C-alpha positions in Angstrom: -0.1 0.0 0.0 1.7 3.2 -1.2 -0.5 5.7 0.6 -1.7 5.6 4.2 -5.5 6.2 4.3 -6.3 9.2 6.5 -9.5 11.2 7.2 -8.5 14.8 8.4 -10.6 16.9 10.6 -10.3 20.4 9.1 -13.1 22.0 10.9 -12.1 25.6 11.8 -8.6 24.9 10.5 -6.9 27.2 7.9 -6.3 25.8 4.4 -4.8 27.8 1.5 -5.9 27.2 -2.1 -3.7 28.8 -4.7 -5.6 29.2 -7.9 -9.0 30.6 -8.9 -10.3 28.5 -11.8 -12.8 25.6 -12.0 -10.4 23.1 -10.5 -9.7 25.4 -7.5 -13.5 25.9 -7.2 -14.1 22.1 -6.8 -11.4 21.9 -4.2 -12.8 24.8 -2.3 -16.3 23.3 -2.3 -15.1 20.1 -0.7 -13.1 22.0 1.9 -16.1 24.1 2.8 -18.1 21.0 3.2 -15.4 19.9 5.7 -15.9 23.3 7.5 -12.4 24.4 6.8 -11.3 28.1 6.9 -10.4 28.5 3.3 -8.2 31.3 1.8 -8.0 31.5 -2.0 -5.0 33.1 -3.6 -5.5 34.1 -7.2 -5.8 37.4 -9.3 -9.1 36.3 -10.8 -11.9 34.0 -9.5 -14.8 32.0 -11.0 -18.2 33.4 -10.4 -18.9 30.9 -7.7 -15.7 31.6 -5.8 -16.5 35.3 -6.0 -20.0 34.6 -4.4 -18.3 32.7 -1.6 -15.9 35.6 -1.0 -18.8 38.1 -1.0 -20.7 35.9 1.4 -17.7 35.8 3.8 -17.3 32.0 3.4 -13.9 32.3 1.8 -11.0 34.8 2.2 -9.3 36.2 -0.9 -5.8 37.3 -1.6 -5.2 39.1 -4.9 -1.4 39.6 -4.8 1.2 37.0 -5.8 1.8 34.0 -3.6 4.1 34.5 -0.7 5.8 31.8 1.4 4.8 33.5 4.6 1.2 32.7 3.8 2.0 29.1 4.8 2.8 30.1 8.4 -0.5 29.0 10.0 -2.2 26.7 7.4 -2.8 22.9 7.9 -3.1 22.1 4.2 -2.3 23.8 0.9 -3.7 23.1 -2.6 -1.8 24.2 -5.6 -4.3 24.5 -8.5 -2.8 26.9 -10.9 -1.8 26.4 -14.6 1.7 27.6 -13.8 3.8 24.5 -13.4 6.8 26.3 -11.8 4.5 28.2 -9.3 3.0 24.8 -8.3 6.5 23.3 -7.9 7.5 26.3 -5.7 4.5 26.0 -3.4 5.1 22.2 -3.1 8.8 22.9 -2.1 7.9 25.5 0.5 5.1 23.2 1.9 7.6 20.3 2.2 10.1 22.5 4.0 7.4 23.4 6.6 6.0 19.8 6.8 2.7 20.9 5.5 0.6 18.5 3.4 0.3 19.7 -0.1 -1.8 18.6 -3.1 -0.6 19.7 -6.5 -3.5 19.1 -9.0 -2.5 16.7 -11.7 1.0 16.2 -10.3 1.1 13.1 -8.1 4.9 13.3 -7.7 4.7 16.8 -6.1 1.8 15.9 -3.9 2.1 14.7 -0.3 -1.6 14.0 -0.1 -4.2 13.1 -2.7 -7.8 14.1 -2.8 -9.9 11.0 -3.2 -13.1 10.2 -5.0 -15.8 10.2 -2.2 -19.0 8.3 -1.6 -20.8 10.5 0.9 -23.3 8.9 3.3 -22.5 11.2 6.1 -21.4 10.5 8.7 -20.3 7.4 6.7 -17.8 8.4 4.2 -16.0 6.2 1.7 -12.8 7.5 0.0 -11.3 5.9 -3.1 -7.7 6.7 -4.2 -5.5 5.6 -7.0 -2.6 7.5 -5.6 -3.0 10.1 -8.2 -2.1 7.5 -10.9 -5.5 6.9 -12.3 -8.1 9.3 -11.1 -10.7 8.3 -13.7 -10.5 4.7 -12.4 -11.2 6.0 -8.9 -14.2 7.9 -10.2 -15.5 4.8 -11.9 -15.2 2.8 -8.7 -17.0 5.6 -6.9 -19.9 5.5 -9.4 -20.3 1.8 -8.9 -20.3 2.1 -5.1 -22.9 4.9 -5.3 -25.3 2.4 -6.9 -24.5 -0.3 -4.3 -24.8 1.7 -1.1 -28.2 2.9 0.0 -28.6 6.5 1.1 -30.2 5.4 4.4 -26.8 4.3 5.5 -26.1 7.8 6.7 -29.2 7.8 9.0 -28.2 4.3 10.2 -24.7 5.5 11.1 -26.2 8.5 12.9 -28.6 6.3 14.8 -25.8 4.0 15.9 -23.6 6.9 17.0 -26.3 8.2 19.3 -26.7 4.8 20.9 -23.0 3.9 21.2 -22.6 4.5 25.0 -25.8 2.6 25.8 -24.9 -0.3 23.5 -21.4 -0.6 25.2 -23.0 -0.6 28.6 -25.6 -3.2 27.6 -23.1 -5.5 25.8 -19.6 -5.1 27.5 -18.4 -8.3 25.9 -16.9 -7.5 22.5 -18.3 -10.6 20.7 -21.9 -9.9 22.0 -21.5 -6.2 21.0 -20.4 -7.1 17.5 -23.5 -9.4 17.1 -25.7 -6.6 18.3 -24.3 -4.2 15.7 -24.5 -6.7 12.9 -28.2 -7.2 13.7 -28.6 -3.4 13.9 -26.9 -2.8 10.5 -28.5 -5.7 8.5 -31.8 -6.5 10.3 -35.2 -4.9 10.7 -33.9 -1.4 11.9 -31.9 -1.0 8.7 -35.0 -2.1 6.7 -37.2 0.5 8.4 -34.7 3.3 7.6 -34.6 2.2 4.0 -38.4 2.5 4.0 -38.1 6.1 5.3 -39.5 5.3 8.8 -37.0 6.7 11.2 -39.3 6.8 14.2 -40.2 3.2 13.8 -36.5 2.4 13.5 -35.7 4.2 16.8 -38.5 2.2 18.6 -37.3 -1.0 17.2 -33.8 -0.3 18.5 -35.2 0.5 22.0 -36.9 -2.9 22.1 -33.8 -4.6 21.1 -31.7 -2.8 23.7 -34.2 -3.7 26.5 -34.3 -7.4 25.5 -32.0 -9.6 27.7 -28.7 -10.4 26.0 -28.5 -13.9 24.4 -25.8 -16.2 25.6 -23.2 -16.4 22.8 -23.3 -19.6 20.8 -20.0 -20.7 19.3 -19.6 -22.3 15.9 -17.0 -23.3 13.3 -17.0 -22.7 9.6 -14.5 -24.7 7.5 -13.7 -22.3 4.6 -11.8 -23.1 1.5 -9.4 -20.2 0.6 -8.5 -21.4 -2.8 -5.0 -21.5 -4.1 -4.0 -17.9 -3.4 -5.7 -15.4 -5.7 -8.1 -13.6 -3.4 -10.4 -13.1 -6.4 -11.3 -16.8 -6.3 -12.9 -16.6 -2.9 -16.6 -17.3 -2.9 -19.0 -14.6 -1.7 -19.9 -17.0 1.3 -16.2 -17.4 2.2 -15.8 -13.6 2.2 -18.9 -13.2 4.4 -17.5 -15.8 6.9 -14.2 -14.0 7.1 -15.9 -10.8 7.9 -18.1 -12.5 10.6 -15.3 -14.4 12.3 -14.0 -13.8 15.8 -11.1 -16.2 15.4 -9.4 -17.4 12.2 -7.3 -20.5 12.3 -5.4 -20.5 9.0 -3.0 -22.7 7.2 0.5 -21.6 6.3 -0.2 -21.4 2.6 -3.2 -19.2 2.8 -2.1 -16.1 1.0 -1.6 -12.7 2.8 -4.0 -11.2 0.3 -6.8 -13.5 1.4 -6.2 -12.8 5.0 -6.3 -9.1 4.3 -10.0 -9.6 3.4 -10.9 -10.7 6.9 -12.2 -8.5 9.6 -9.4 -6.4 11.1 -10.1 -7.2 14.7 -10.4 -11.0 14.2 -7.8 -13.0 16.1 -5.5 -14.8 13.6 -3.8 -18.0 14.6 -1.5 -19.8 12.1 -1.7 -23.5 12.4 0.2 -24.4 9.3 1.9 -27.6 8.4 4.8 -28.1 6.1 6.4 -31.4 5.1 8.6 -32.4 7.9 7.7 -29.3 10.0 4.3 -29.6 11.7 4.2 -26.3 13.6 0.8 -27.3 15.0 -0.4 -30.9 15.3 -3.8 -31.9 14.1 -4.8 -32.7 17.7 -3.7 -29.2 18.8 -5.8 -27.8 16.0 -8.8 -29.8 17.2 -8.3 -28.4 20.7 -8.1 -24.8 19.5 -11.3 -25.2 17.6 -13.1 -26.6 20.6 -11.6 -24.0 23.0 -12.7 -21.1 20.9 -16.2 -22.4 20.0 -17.0 -23.2 23.6 -16.0 -19.7 24.5 -18.9 -18.5 22.3 -16.8 -17.4 19.4 -17.4 -17.7 15.7 -14.4 -19.6 14.4 -13.3 -19.8 10.7 -11.0 -22.8 10.0 -9.3 -21.3 6.8 -7.8 -23.9 4.6 -5.8 -23.5 1.3 -7.8 -24.9 -1.7 -10.8 -26.9 -0.6 -11.3 -28.3 2.9 -12.4 -31.7 1.6 -9.5 -32.3 -0.9 -6.5 -33.4 1.0 -7.3 -30.8 3.7 -8.3 -33.1 6.6 -11.7 -31.3 6.6 -13.5 -34.6 7.2 -11.3 -35.3 10.3 -12.1 -31.9 11.7 -15.8 -32.2 11.2 -15.8 -35.6 12.8 -14.1 -34.1 15.9 -16.6 -31.2 16.0 -19.6 -33.4 15.6 -18.3 -35.6 18.4 -18.1 -32.6 20.6 -21.5 -31.2 19.6 -20.0 -28.0 18.1 -22.2 -26.5 15.3 -20.4 -26.3 12.0 -20.8 -25.6 8.3 -18.6 -25.9 5.3 -17.8 -23.3 2.5 -16.1 -25.1 -0.3 -13.1 -23.5 -2.0 -11.6 -23.9 -5.5 -9.1 -26.7 -5.2 -5.6 -26.4 -6.4 -6.0 -28.9 -9.3 -8.9 -26.9 -10.8 -7.4 -23.4 -10.1 -3.8 -24.2 -11.1 -4.8 -26.0 -14.3 -7.0 -23.1 -15.3 -4.3 -20.5 -14.6 -1.7 -22.5 -16.5 -4.0 -23.0 -19.5 -4.3 -26.8 -19.1 -7.8 -28.3 -19.4 -8.1 -31.2 -16.9 -10.3 -33.0 -19.4 -10.4 -32.8 -23.2 -12.4 -35.0 -25.5 -9.4 -35.9 -27.6 -6.9 -36.5 -24.8 -8.3 -37.2 -21.3 -11.7 -38.5 -20.3 -10.9 -38.7 -16.6 -9.0 -36.8 -13.8 -7.3 -38.5 -10.9 -6.5 -36.4 -7.8 -3.7 -37.9 -5.8 -1.4 -36.7 -3.0 2.2 -37.8 -2.9 2.5 -36.7 0.8 1.6 -38.6 3.9 1.6 -42.1 2.4 2.5 -44.7 5.1 4.7 -47.6 4.0 1.8 -50.0 3.9 -0.2 -47.6 1.7 1.5 -47.8 -1.7 -0.3 -46.1 -4.6 -2.3 -48.1 -7.1 0.3 -47.6 -9.8 -1.6 -49.6 -12.4 -4.5 -47.1 -12.0 -2.3 -44.0 -12.0 -0.4 -45.2 -15.0 -3.4 -45.4 -17.3 -3.3 -43.4 -20.5 -5.9 -40.8 -21.6 -6.4 -39.5 -18.0 -5.0 -36.5 -16.2 -3.1 -37.0 -13.0 -3.2 -34.0 -10.6 -0.6 -34.6 -7.9 -0.7 -32.6 -4.7 2.2 -32.0 -2.4 4.5 -33.9 -4.7 7.7 -31.8 -5.1 9.7 -34.0 -2.7 8.4 -37.2 -4.2 8.9 -36.5 -8.0 11.6 -39.2 -8.2 9.4 -42.0 -6.7 6.5 -40.9 -8.7 8.4 -40.8 -12.0 9.8 -44.3 -11.3 6.6 -45.8 -10.3 4.7 -44.6 -13.3 7.4 -45.6 -15.8 7.7 -49.1 -14.2 3.9 -49.5 -14.7 3.8 -48.6 -18.3 3.2 -44.8 -18.5 5.0 -43.6 -21.5 8.1 -41.5 -20.7 7.0 -39.0 -23.4 3.8 -38.2 -21.5 3.7 -34.4 -21.1 3.6 -32.7 -17.7 3.1 -29.2 -16.4 4.5 -28.4 -12.9 2.8 -25.3 -11.5 4.5 -23.4 -8.7 2.5 -20.8 -6.7 -0.5 -21.3 -9.0 -2.9 -18.4 -9.5 -0.5 -16.0 -7.6 1.5 -13.2 -9.2 4.7 -15.3 -8.8 3.3 -18.3 -10.6 5.8 -20.4 -12.7 5.0 -23.2 -15.0 7.6 -25.8 -15.9 6.8 -28.2 -18.8 8.4 -31.3 -20.1 7.8 -35.0 -20.3 7.6 -37.8 -17.7 11.1 -38.9 -18.8 12.7 -35.7 -17.8 10.4 -34.6 -14.9 12.9 -34.8 -12.1 15.7 -33.1 -14.1 13.4 -30.2 -15.3 12.1 -29.6 -11.8 15.7 -29.6 -10.3 17.0 -27.3 -13.1 14.3 -24.8 -12.5 14.5 -25.2 -8.7 10.8 -25.8 -8.2 9.7 -25.3 -4.7 6.5 -26.0 -2.7 3.6 -25.1 -3.1 3.5 -26.8 -6.5 1.0 -29.0 -8.3 1.9 -31.5 -11.0 -0.4 -32.1 -13.9 0.6 -35.2 -15.9 -1.2 -36.3 -19.0 -1.7 -35.6 -22.7 -3.5 -32.3 -21.9 -0.4 -30.9 -20.4 1.0 -30.5 -24.0 -1.5 -27.7 -24.4 0.1 -25.5 -21.8 2.5 -23.6 -24.0 -0.2 -22.6 -26.4 -3.1 -21.9 -24.1 -1.1 -20.2 -21.3 -2.6 -16.8 -20.4 -1.6 -15.9 -16.9 1.9 -14.8 -15.7 5.1 -15.7 -17.5 5.1 -18.2 -20.4 5.8 -21.8 -19.4 9.4 -22.7 -18.9 9.7 -25.4 -21.5 13.1 -24.7 -23.1 15.4 -27.7 -23.4 18.0 -28.0 -20.7 21.4 -28.3 -22.3 22.4 -31.0 -19.9 20.0 -33.5 -21.6 21.5 -35.6 -24.3 19.4 -36.2 -27.4 19.4 -40.0 -26.9 17.9 -39.6 -23.4 14.9 -37.9 -24.7 12.5 -40.6 -26.1 10.4 -39.7 -29.2 6.9 -38.5 -28.4 4.0 -40.8 -29.0 1.6 -40.2 -32.0 -1.1 -38.9 -29.6 1.3 -36.3 -28.1 2.5 -35.3 -31.6 -1.1 -34.8 -32.6 -1.9 -32.8 -29.5 1.1 -30.5 -30.1 0.2 -30.1 -33.7 -3.3 -29.0 -32.8 -2.0 -26.7 -30.1 0.3 -24.9 -32.5 
């Protein structure tokens, strides 16, 4: 985040606006709305600025700008067509540690005037850091249509009751539930209908009602592979309702940023060979917080029910009579394949998909190699970076062609996504050459040959031949693979 969001109280504080044209007029209008004491410095003024001066709402200086005029101001706005004058004003303001906005010059500005959605006292400001003001205005226009004008009255009503609400609900979780009901329940509906008196009566009834004992619960939420845009609406709602979030190590920071700011976050991540928190300890945390009346989100990468131990956690919650629900997420195989341009199924190449994990197999649980080695199916291998050698050997030993294409997707759906392509015969060497690290998902099958031509996200696949490979070590591709490559261009 380049800028620190800030709402400034300018009431009865001096602000200088240098410039007297239409842009300066717009700036002055906003400042007057904030009850600032505005002085305009310009030889000529727009008709509206002249009216404000005549009414005594704005002070006016005709003479040329002087540095001494910054002695007592809190903010200054440079809105003149003179580039050098604007630069001079910005320099003097910087020396005096006064925030300055230079219109249409983000580099000289120490604060930016945002696009505003006004539902006073609720105010929403949108800024592009001065880089794309038209985009900020477009976002504002969209928000204007989404946010009902009754929100201002609702905020005013809540502000007037704040002390009584705190006294009635000293517990933070109980108070949060009261506010959520206030902002989304019948009171908000009455205000939307233009019935403020009925809304106030409804609030009084709710305040006088005995507080309900908090009921804890758990929501298992799939966070997807990393791109926050892949969260479902229900997942986003759960994150904003949570009192506590128990999240895996691989849940992206961008996803966690969408959660409610005051929710307690507890990392319970596991990594191959390094279990920071055991599964039993996770169970204990779920039970502890739920029994304390908190709403718990168990946030898992991908989908909770695809190699996520979601079933084990639900069994534990059910055994201890803890209410729960599940919000599915986009699992890594689906998301990573899509972001790498690899269709999991294709009528010419793959009629089935097999999801398999290479991690956590005990010695007496060897994979069904005959099943995994079948042709015309796509293998999606989770948590397999450390087991690529065993996977390659097992598949080759059971008849899977060494020329079978693969796509190894590291950090799928994230900005740092990398895709390494090759064939089963050089899988281990390609992965080592490109230093592939977890988290990575392996897609193996004829469809992986389409990755170079269908890729659309991030950098192109890393499919260049590694010089260390000798030609005789690379088996010729099968006719099916040649046909797939030809169709893919």
